[in-house]
N, C-alpha and C positions, 0 to 999 in steps of 0.2 A: 280771671280776676272776678271777685265778688264785691258787691256793695250791700251793706245792710244797715239796719237801725234797730235800736232797742230802747226800752225805758224800764223803770223799776218794775212795771207790771208784766214784762215779758218781751218777746221779740216781735219786731215788725217784719217788713218785707226783706227778703234776701234776693238780690238781683245779680244774675250772671252777666258779665261784661265781656262780649265776644271780640271787641276790637280795641285798638289803642284808645285809651280814655282821653277824651278832649272835653273842653268846657261845654260844648254843645250837647255831648252825651250826658253830662252832669245835669243839665237843665231837663233833658228828656227823662232821666231817672227820677228826678224830683217830681216832675209832672205826673209820672206814672205811679209813684210809690209813696211819696211823703204823706199826702193827705189821707190816703187809704190806710197807711200804717198808724197815723194819729187816731183815726176812727177805730181801728182794730184794738189799739191799746187803750182806748177810752180816756184820752188825755184831756178832753174838753177844750177850752179856749186858752187856758193859762199854761202853755208849755213853751219851752225855749229849745231851739234847734242848736245842736253842737256839732261842729265838724272841725277838722284840722285846717291848717292854712296852706294846703296844697294849692298851687296857683290856679288849677282848674276850678277849685271850689270858691276861690276869692275873685274870680274874673268878673268883669263888668256885666257880662250877660247873665251870670249866675246871681250876682248881687241885685241886678234889676229884677229878675224873676222872684227872688226872695222878697224884695221890697214890694213889688206889685201884688204879691200874694200874702202880704202882711205877716211874714214869718219872722219872728224875733230870733236873732242869732246871738249866741253867747260869744262874747269877745274871747279870743283864744291867743295865747302867746305864740310867737313865731318859733320855729325849730323845736317843737315839743310834741311829736307824735306819740311818744311813750306815755304821756299824761292822759291820753284819750282812753276813757274807760272801756270803749269797745275792744281795745287790744286784749283785754282779759277774756272777752267773749270769743274773739278770733282764736286765741290759744286753746280754749276749751273745745271749740268746734274742730280745730285741727286734730286734737288728741282723740276725740270720738271718731272722726272720719278715718284717721290713720289706723285705728284699731279694727276697723271693718275692711281694710285692705282693698281699696278700689283697684281695678285692673285697667281701666280706660277713662278717658275724659267724661264720657257720658255717665258712666257709673259714679265717677267722682262728683259730678254736679248733682246727681240724684241723691247720693248719700249726704252731701252738704245740705241740701234742702230738707231731707228727713231729720238730720241731727239738729239743724237750726229750729225746726218746728218742735222738736222734742225738748228744747232747752226749757227748763223749769222756770217759771216766773220768780220763784224764791231765789234762784241763783242770780237772776238779773237784779232783783231787789237788793241782794247783798252787795253786788258790785256798786250800785248807786249809793247805798247806805254807807259803805266804807270809803267812798270817794273823798269827802271832806277831810278825813284823817290822812288819806294819801296826800292830798294837796298840802296839808299842814306840814307833813314830814318833808316833802320836797322843798318847801319854803325854809323849814328849819335847817335842812342840810344844804341850803343854797344851790339846789340843782344837782348835787352829787348823788351817788347811789343811795337808795333807801331799801328797806326790806321788800318792797313791792316788786 
């Protein structure tokens, strides 16, 4: 499993998760990668962290770490993982990695890292730019299927 982040200006860290993901792992990943990714992406001080409502992301220990580190978190509706803009980026990553035909897990991880790093900032920007339209359509269709 992989965890990653991005913003309109490009991709941040991509982290390989070797074990069953637990809330304690989530805090460790945030500690290791969030601020470094914010600096890499040159987000400054006015950024908002968005994640889905997976229980390990919303646990007390994660909420405390986010609060203690003054991370502003976007409110997110329950049961809505497909609304998460990173899903578009995961699909693109899978397409590129699959085309390179990895033959083992080590190679798979290496190719994921390479393709993640090659993701063009313009693509990330388009995902972010198109997102308000996506949300408007979801609202308009009352949660039913949209063209996205």
